[in-house]
N, C-alpha and C positions, 0 to 999 in steps of 0.2 A: 307502592303497587307490587301487588304478587307478581312475578315473574309469569306464572302460567293466564296472567287477566289478557286479555285480550287489546291489542294497540288501536288507538282512538281512529275511526277509518280516515280514509285519507280526506275527504272530501265532507267530513261531517258537519254542519253546521254548526254553531255555539248556539248555548239555551238564550231563548229568550229573557231578557230579565235577568242575567246573571251578570257578575262581577269576576271578573279573570284576572287573578295579582298573577302577572308573568315574571318570572326574571329573567334578567337578559345578561349577556355576557360583562365582566368586570373587565377586560383587557381584549383577549383573544377572540376574535369574532369567532371563529370554530366551535367555541362552546356553547354556542345556541342548542338549545334541545328541538328535536322533531317535533314533541308536542305543544312548544310555544310557536313555531311556526306555523304550525296548523290551527291555531289560537287564534294567532294574529291576522290568519288570512281569512278568519272566518266569522268574526265580531264585526256589529254593526258599527263601532268607534273605538279609537285607541286614546286614553290617556296617558298623556307621555309628560314628564318631566322637563325636556326640552326639544319642541317637535322636529327640529333640526336635524339632532343628533340621532333619533328615533325614524325620522323618514329615511336615513341614508341607511338605517339597516332593515328597513320594509325593503328602500329601491334593491340592495342588493340581493336578495332572496324574492323579487320578483312579487311583492307584497304592497296592494293597492287599497287600502281601507283610510277613511277620513281621521284625520289628527285632530287632537284637540289638547292645548296648554293646561298643563296641571302641577303646577310646582308651590314649593314654598310659599311664594310671595301670595295666590289668589287661591291655596286649598281652600281655604275656609270660606270663601265666597264662592268658589266653585262648587262645592260639595250637594250644596243642595240642588243644584243645575243638574248634577249628576244621576243624584236620588231622583228626581223625577223622571229623567228619561230612562232609568233603570224601574221604576213601577211602572212608566208605559211601554215597555219590554222591549227596550233594547238592551242589547249585548254589549258591554264594554269591557277593553282588557287594559288594566294600570299598569304601566311600565315605569319605569325610573332610567336614569343613563346608566349604569351600572349595578347587577347585582338586584337582589332582591326588595321591591316596594314595601312602604312600609316599615322597614327596618333601617333606621336611621335615613332614611330617605321620604319623600312626602307618599303618603296614604294613609298614613294610620288613621286621620278622622273620616275619610272615605269608608274604610274597611268598618270601623266602629259604627259609623252611622247604617251603614247596608244591614249590618249585623243587628241591630237593634231594630229595625225595620222587617226582618224576617227575608231578606233580599238573597239569594244564594251565592256564597261567595265563594271561588273555585280556587285552590293554588295549583300553577303551573310553575315546580319548583327546579330550580337549576342552581347557578353558581352562586354562593356567598363568599363575601371576601373573609369571614373572620373565621369561616368552617376550611375554608382553603389554605389558609396562615395555620390554625391550628394543627390541622393534618400531617403538616410537615415541619412542626415547631421543633419535636422532642423534647417538647415540656407535658407534663402529664394532662391528659385529656379524657380520663375517668368523670373529672368533675371542674367544669370552668362558666365562668360569669360574663357574659356579654355586657360591656358598660356602653362601646357606641363612642361616639364622642363626648368629651368630658367637657364641663360648664365654662362658657368662654371667659366669665369674667373670674379674677384671681382668686379672689377672696372664697366664693363660692367653690371652685374649683379646688382649694386646697381643703378645705373640709369635705368634701365628697371623696379625696384621696386618702385623708385621715378616716374616713366612717370604711375606707379601705382596705387599711395598710394590714388589718389584723385575718383576712380572709383569706382561709388555707386552700383556695381556689384557683386554678389559673384566670388570671384577668386580660380581657382582647377588649382594646381600646383603637378607637379610628380618631385620627388626625391627620390635617393639611399638613403640606410640605414644610409652611412657613411658620408654623407652631409648633411642630415635633420635637427641636432640638429643646423646648423649654419645659414640653412636657415630660421629655425624657430625664431632665434634670430636677423637677420638682418630684416626680415620683421617687426618685433614687435618695433627695434628701428625705422624704417622708418616711420609703419602706425601708430604705436601707439600699445595698449594693447586690441587688438580687439577680439572678438567670432572666434573660429575658430573650426576645426574636423579633426583631425589626423586617417585616415586610414590604416593601417597596414594587410597584410596577408590576405586582403580579399577574401572570400569565401572559404578558408584552414581554417585547425584545427584550428589553434591558430589567428584565426581573431579578431581584436581587433579594437575598435574606442575610441579615446580620446576627447571627447566635453567638452570644455573648453576655457580657452583664454590661448593666446599667452602664455603668461610668464608661466602659470600652465601647459601646454604640454611641454614647453622647459625643466622646471625642472624637469617632469617625465621621460622625455627622456634623460636628461642628467645625472641623477640617476641612469640609467641600466649600466650594464656591457659595453654591444653591444646593439646596434638595429638592428634587423633580419627582412628581408622582405622588398620588395618593398613599397615604402608610398606614398599615395594622400593627399596632404594637401588642405584642402580647408578656405579661410579666409574670413569673414563677409564684403560687402563693408562698403564704407565713408559712414557715416550718412549725410544726406542734412546741417545739422547743422556745421558741420567738415567742410566744403570745403569750401576754400580759394578761392574769386570768382575772384580774381584778384592775381594768384600765378605770382611770379616773374620769372618764366620758361616760361610762357604765353607771354610775354611783348618778351621774347628773341627771343622765336621761332618766335612771329610774325613779328619781325624786321629783321632778316635772313631770312625768307620767300618774304618780300617786296624786301629786298634789290635784290634780285634773278629777280624779278618782273616776274617771269612766271606763277603767280597764282592769278585767279579772288578770288575778298574778301568773295564771297558767297563759293567757294571751299576750300579757304584757313578755314572759318569757321567750315564749316564740319568737314576736315580732324581734326584740333587743336581742337575743342569740345570734340570730339572723343577720343583723346588723353588723353586730362588732365581731363576728367569725368565732362565739364561745358555745360551750355546750348548755343546752336547755337546763340542766338540773343545774349548772353551777349560777347562773343568771336565779333561777327560780330562786334558789337557795338567799341569792343578793338582794332581791325582792323583801324577800322576808325579814333577813336582816333588818335592813332598812327602815322597813313598814314598822315592824317590833318596837326598833328605838323610836320611830318618832312617835308611836302610841303612850311608851315610857316616860 
């Protein structure tokens, strides 16, 4: 919002039939915005990941609005119910336990369905753990990729990390304290010992940032009896000199796509260049090379 835009009126009611996506603090309770408080106080209903957690936040600020549970295990079933309410004119605020809803938190289904039905969806921006961490990381911020929580199954996770290994962008991961050491170890094994930053308990009393190589971060965490607090891990992108211009996986992906015969070389080059962190021209030439050799 431009700085010269008028602030929301103190007692301005929420718009009927509107879904508000409201960011809440990731730790420090003072990080709630004035606009978020006004929105939470004026909607008809608040859909919360944990109603008990959100009730404490609202009570702290003297807000009394009806709460309904909307979390990972009931999101699919509750989305149609909330859509009916929105269609009927109910204004709803969507909140997660911390940060911005639908970003590695419940809410994606509801937002997508509301957009498809033409229901107004308005962001009430605030704190994001990913942006909070990268802003103080000291790693390149001109281009970064938000990965969120990696796949839980080992095979899928290792394939995911292998696909990311040649990306030149700073990578942002979320992980639980129980799995963070294993994740750092796997990334080091696949990426090499890159520069990284581990943010833990951000904005809270025991906030910590470990800025070092992956091996040092792994050792520091492994030496602790327990690791506490949700973790945000940032890993430096691959150096240009470290990128294999002709990785074996690229050729395999090209052959599989060509065998299906449903993708033009230019479109395929765009897709695979992004996947492998390579230049589009390099990938395009490889596609033509493999296609021509198959024809001859």
